[in-house]
C-alpha positions in Angstrom: 84.0 -180.4 -13.5 86.1 -179.8 -16.4 84.1 -179.9 -20.0 84.8 -182.7 -22.7 87.5 -181.4 -25.4 85.3 -183.1 -28.2 81.6 -184.6 -28.2 82.3 -188.3 -29.1 80.4 -191.5 -29.4 80.1 -193.5 -26.0 81.6 -197.1 -25.8 83.8 -198.9 -28.4 84.0 -198.0 -32.1 83.7 -201.0 -34.3 86.3 -199.7 -37.3 88.7 -198.5 -34.7 88.7 -201.6 -32.8 89.3 -203.2 -36.2 92.0 -201.0 -37.3 93.8 -201.8 -34.4 93.4 -205.4 -34.4 94.5 -205.5 -38.0 97.3 -203.7 -37.1 98.4 -206.3 -34.3 97.7 -209.3 -36.4 100.2 -207.6 -39.2 102.6 -207.0 -36.8 102.6 -210.9 -35.5 102.8 -211.8 -39.3 106.2 -209.3 -40.2 108.0 -209.8 -36.9 108.0 -213.6 -37.2 109.2 -213.5 -40.8 112.0 -211.0 -39.2 114.2 -213.7 -39.2 113.3 -215.7 -42.2 115.2 -216.7 -45.7 113.8 -216.6 -49.1 110.9 -214.5 -48.8 110.1 -211.4 -50.8 112.3 -208.3 -49.9 109.5 -205.8 -49.4 108.2 -207.9 -46.4 111.1 -206.8 -44.6 112.5 -203.5 -42.7 114.3 -201.4 -45.1 117.9 -200.7 -44.0 119.1 -197.1 -42.9 120.9 -196.3 -46.2 118.2 -197.5 -48.8 115.2 -194.8 -49.3 112.3 -196.5 -49.3 110.5 -198.7 -46.7 109.1 -202.2 -46.9 106.0 -203.8 -45.1 107.2 -203.8 -41.7 108.2 -200.2 -41.6 104.7 -199.6 -42.2 103.6 -202.0 -38.7 105.2 -199.1 -35.9 103.2 -196.3 -37.7 100.1 -198.0 -37.6 100.5 -198.5 -34.0 101.3 -194.7 -33.4 98.3 -193.8 -35.5 96.0 -196.1 -33.7 97.2 -194.7 -30.7 96.2 -191.2 -31.9 93.1 -192.1 -32.9 92.4 -193.3 -29.6 93.1 -190.5 -27.5 90.2 -188.5 -27.7 88.1 -191.6 -27.0 90.2 -191.9 -23.6 90.7 -188.6 -22.7 87.2 -187.7 -23.2 85.8 -190.4 -21.8 88.1 -190.0 -18.3 86.9 -186.2 -18.6 83.1 -187.4 -18.9 83.7 -189.8 -15.9 85.0 -186.5 -13.7 88.3 -186.7 -13.6 89.6 -183.4 -12.8 92.8 -181.9 -14.7 95.6 -183.0 -12.1 93.8 -186.6 -12.5 94.0 -186.9 -16.1 97.7 -185.6 -16.4 98.4 -188.4 -13.9 96.7 -190.6 -15.4 98.3 -189.6 -18.9 101.5 -189.6 -17.1 101.2 -192.9 -15.6 100.4 -195.0 -19.0 103.1 -193.0 -20.6 105.8 -193.5 -17.8 104.8 -197.5 -18.2 105.2 -197.6 -21.8 108.5 -195.8 -21.6 109.5 -198.2 -18.8 108.8 -201.2 -20.5 110.3 -200.2 -23.7 113.7 -199.2 -21.6 113.9 -203.2 -20.3 113.1 -204.8 -23.4 115.9 -202.8 -25.5 118.6 -203.8 -22.9 117.1 -207.4 -23.7 118.3 -207.0 -27.3 121.5 -205.8 -27.3 124.6 -204.4 -24.5 124.0 -207.1 -22.2 126.7 -209.4 -19.9 125.1 -212.6 -19.3 128.6 -213.8 -17.3 128.1 -210.4 -15.2 124.5 -211.0 -14.5 125.1 -214.4 -13.5 121.9 -215.6 -15.6 120.7 -216.0 -18.8 119.3 -212.8 -20.8 116.2 -215.1 -21.5 115.7 -216.0 -18.1 115.9 -212.1 -16.9 113.7 -211.1 -19.7 111.0 -214.2 -18.5 111.4 -212.4 -14.7 110.6 -209.1 -16.4 107.6 -210.3 -18.2 105.8 -211.8 -14.9 106.9 -208.3 -13.1 104.4 -206.9 -15.9 101.7 -209.1 -15.0 102.0 -208.2 -11.2 102.3 -204.5 -11.9 99.6 -204.3 -14.7 97.5 -207.3 -14.7 93.9 -206.8 -14.9 93.6 -209.2 -12.2 91.4 -208.4 -8.9 92.3 -209.7 -5.4 89.6 -210.3 -2.5 91.1 -207.4 -0.8 92.4 -204.3 -2.0 95.3 -205.0 0.4 96.2 -208.3 -1.3 96.0 -206.8 -4.7 98.2 -203.6 -3.7 100.8 -206.1 -2.2 101.1 -208.0 -5.8 101.7 -205.1 -7.5 104.2 -203.9 -4.7 105.9 -207.1 -5.5 105.8 -206.1 -9.2 107.5 -203.2 -9.0 110.2 -204.8 -6.3 110.9 -207.2 -9.0 111.5 -204.8 -11.6 113.8 -202.8 -9.5 115.7 -206.0 -8.6 116.0 -206.8 -12.3 117.3 -203.4 -12.8 119.9 -203.6 -10.4 120.8 -207.4 -11.5 121.3 -205.9 -15.2 125.1 -206.0 -16.0 126.0 -204.4 -19.6 129.5 -203.8 -21.3 132.6 -206.2 -22.1 133.5 -206.0 -18.3 130.2 -206.3 -16.9 130.2 -202.8 -15.6 127.7 -201.4 -17.5 123.9 -200.6 -16.7 120.7 -200.5 -18.5 120.9 -197.6 -20.9 118.6 -195.7 -23.1 119.6 -196.6 -26.5 116.9 -195.9 -28.5 114.0 -196.7 -26.2 112.3 -199.6 -28.1 109.2 -199.7 -29.7 106.8 -199.2 -26.4 109.0 -196.4 -25.5 108.6 -194.5 -28.7 104.9 -195.1 -28.6 105.0 -193.8 -24.7 107.1 -190.6 -25.6 104.8 -190.1 -28.4 101.4 -190.9 -26.6 102.4 -188.1 -23.9 103.3 -185.9 -26.5 99.7 -186.3 -28.8 97.8 -186.2 -25.4 99.2 -183.1 -24.0 99.4 -181.4 -27.7 95.4 -182.6 -28.1 94.7 -180.7 -24.5 96.1 -177.6 -25.2 94.8 -177.5 -29.2 91.5 -178.2 -27.5 90.9 -180.7 -30.0 90.9 -178.0 -33.4 91.9 -179.4 -36.5 93.6 -176.2 -37.2 96.1 -176.1 -34.7 96.7 -180.1 -34.5 97.5 -179.5 -38.2 99.9 -176.5 -37.4 101.5 -179.1 -34.7 102.2 -181.6 -37.3 104.2 -179.1 -39.3 106.0 -178.3 -36.2 107.4 -181.5 -35.6 108.5 -181.6 -39.5 110.0 -178.2 -38.6 111.8 -179.8 -35.7 113.2 -182.7 -38.0 114.2 -180.2 -40.4 116.1 -178.3 -37.5 117.8 -181.0 -36.5 118.7 -182.4 -39.9 120.2 -179.1 -40.6 122.4 -178.0 -37.6 123.0 -181.9 -36.6 121.3 -181.3 -33.2 118.6 -182.6 -31.3 118.4 -185.9 -32.9 116.7 -188.1 -30.3 113.9 -185.5 -29.9 113.3 -184.8 -33.6 112.8 -189.0 -33.6 110.3 -188.4 -31.4 108.6 -185.3 -33.0 108.3 -187.2 -36.1 106.4 -190.0 -34.2 104.1 -187.9 -32.7 103.4 -186.5 -36.2 101.7 -189.9 -36.7 100.1 -189.5 -33.3 98.8 -186.3 -34.5 97.7 -187.5 -37.7 95.9 -190.4 -36.2 94.0 -187.8 -33.7 92.7 -185.6 -37.1 91.9 -188.3 -38.7 89.7 -189.8 -35.6 87.9 -186.1 -35.2 87.1 -186.0 -39.0 85.0 -189.1 -38.7 83.9 -189.3 -35.0 83.4 -185.7 -33.8 80.0 -185.3 -32.8 80.0 -181.4 -32.8 80.6 -182.0 -36.7 77.2 -182.1 -38.5 78.0 -184.2 -41.3 76.9 -187.4 -42.8 78.9 -190.4 -43.0 79.6 -189.7 -46.7 81.0 -186.1 -46.4 82.8 -187.7 -43.4 84.6 -190.2 -45.6 85.1 -187.6 -48.4 87.0 -185.1 -45.5 89.4 -188.4 -44.4 90.4 -189.2 -48.0 91.5 -185.4 -48.3 93.3 -185.8 -45.5 94.8 -188.9 -46.7 95.7 -187.0 -49.9 97.3 -183.8 -48.1 99.4 -185.9 -45.9 100.9 -188.3 -49.3 101.4 -184.8 -50.7 103.4 -183.1 -48.3 105.5 -186.4 -47.9 106.2 -186.0 -51.4 106.8 -182.8 -51.6 109.5 -183.4 -48.6 110.6 -186.8 -50.2 112.2 -184.4 -53.0 114.5 -183.4 -49.5 114.8 -185.9 -47.5 114.8 -189.8 -47.9 112.0 -192.4 -46.8 113.7 -193.9 -43.6 112.0 -195.8 -40.7 115.4 -196.3 -38.7 115.9 -192.1 -39.6 112.6 -191.4 -38.5 112.2 -189.0 -41.8 108.9 -186.6 -42.2 108.4 -188.6 -45.7 108.3 -191.9 -44.3 105.9 -190.6 -41.3 103.5 -188.7 -43.8 103.4 -191.7 -45.9 102.8 -194.0 -43.6 100.1 -191.5 -41.9 98.3 -191.4 -45.5 97.9 -195.2 -45.8 96.4 -196.1 -42.5 94.1 -192.8 -42.8 93.0 -194.7 -45.9 93.0 -197.9 -44.7 91.0 -196.8 -42.0 88.4 -195.1 -44.6 88.1 -198.6 -45.8 87.1 -200.0 -42.7 84.6 -197.1 -41.9 83.0 -197.6 -44.7 82.9 -201.6 -44.3 82.1 -201.4 -41.1 80.0 -198.4 -40.1 78.6 -197.7 -43.4 77.9 -201.1 -45.0 77.6 -202.8 -41.2 79.5 -205.6 -42.5 80.9 -207.0 -39.3 80.7 -210.6 -39.2 84.2 -211.1 -39.7 85.8 -208.6 -37.2 85.6 -211.4 -34.0 88.8 -212.6 -36.2 90.7 -209.6 -34.8 88.7 -208.6 -31.9 90.9 -210.3 -29.3 94.2 -208.5 -30.7 91.9 -205.4 -30.5 90.7 -205.9 -26.7 94.1 -206.4 -25.6 97.0 -205.1 -27.7 99.6 -205.1 -25.2 99.3 -208.9 -24.4 99.3 -209.3 -28.3 102.6 -207.5 -28.7 104.4 -209.5 -25.8 103.3 -213.1 -26.2 105.6 -213.5 -29.1 108.8 -212.1 -26.9 107.5 -214.4 -23.8 107.9 -217.3 -26.5 110.8 -216.0 -27.7 112.6 -216.0 -24.3 111.3 -219.8 -23.8 112.8 -221.4 -26.7 116.3 -219.1 -25.7 116.2 -220.6 -22.7 115.8 -224.0 -23.6 118.2 -223.4 -26.7 115.2 -224.5 -28.9 114.0 -223.1 -32.8 111.8 -223.3 -35.1 112.5 -226.1 -38.0 114.4 -224.7 -41.1 111.0 -225.3 -43.4 108.8 -223.0 -41.4 111.5 -220.2 -41.3 112.2 -220.5 -45.3 110.3 -219.5 -48.1 106.8 -220.5 -48.8 106.6 -222.5 -45.9 107.7 -219.2 -43.6 105.2 -217.5 -45.3 102.4 -219.9 -44.4 104.0 -220.7 -41.0 103.8 -217.0 -40.3 100.0 -217.2 -41.0 99.3 -219.8 -39.0 101.1 -218.4 -35.8 99.6 -215.1 -35.9 96.2 -216.7 -35.8 97.3 -218.7 -33.6 98.6 -216.0 -31.0 95.1 -214.4 -31.4 93.0 -217.3 -30.7 95.5 -217.5 -27.8 95.0 -214.1 -26.6 90.8 -214.4 -27.2 91.4 -217.5 -24.7 93.2 -214.8 -21.8 90.5 -212.7 -22.7 87.9 -215.1 -21.0 90.0 -215.2 -17.5 90.6 -211.8 -17.8 93.9 -212.1 -18.3 94.8 -209.0 -19.6 97.5 -205.7 -18.9 95.8 -202.5 -17.7 97.9 -199.3 -17.9 
């Protein structure tokens, strides 16, 4: 039986759950406002040619940071349950492949499709995809194992059929393409890289910090020689995952005999260090989410580290936890929370529906985005009560 990489607390960690939940609530808020007008420009994504970032540009890095913080808990938990090295790698590979596949499907819904050649609206194709996802990755349990495997096989067959039905290009002769992998696909690649690096480094902080440096070096090589652009993008995303990993170990590795206050100070040092390196790199490279630049990644990682330190102080040190129930559903079922707005968007597109103008303009949009976010989280909470979840 393999030994755990780090000694971590068992059970759910409130501060980590809250960080994850708040990230997804913020995602709901900024995504709803993506098509709104008359709202502060700082909420939207910044365009590729601008050196800077808006609120929306911080959400994806927060996803990655939360993924990194979860990796040591997830992997050591499986090791503690008796997973062999081969079983552990199969688990990591399946989770990564699942996210990459979902991202591939979803990015091809955004553009490049030819509805006439497909013989169906892209919205209907998308809804069929979400139904197949529920069959393959749903947390349901049938009365017999055979029936459960049969339904999951039906879901896999549906995914293959949908991939075969897809047509793209002006003449309808194209197929699904990787494009930029989509948000879930990028998370999948970064999760895969972060998990493997964590195991190779055996959870040692200095080696993880060195790996962040290698990710920055990969971007530098890519930009200097105009090569490996996709690999450099994934490397930048991986650096954020590794920063989240480092943050989690600073706070929760029980091998470190340190008080909560000491852990908090160390994390703040990490945040300042990340921001400082980001500042130095900003002298050379712009801040750009679309460009996947290191200054953007390190600035966002520093913000996430500081935000988590605040949540740790509130929930772990001060024990102020009553309010955390507001975001708990999104924390416990993040993938469902992420997908619900896309399902709703596909349904509205299929029936040619749109939000009333006052809800997507100015102050009305800001207020309704808050209501919409709260409604989605409440719906996820209800779905959780009937075990309507997705499990990778």
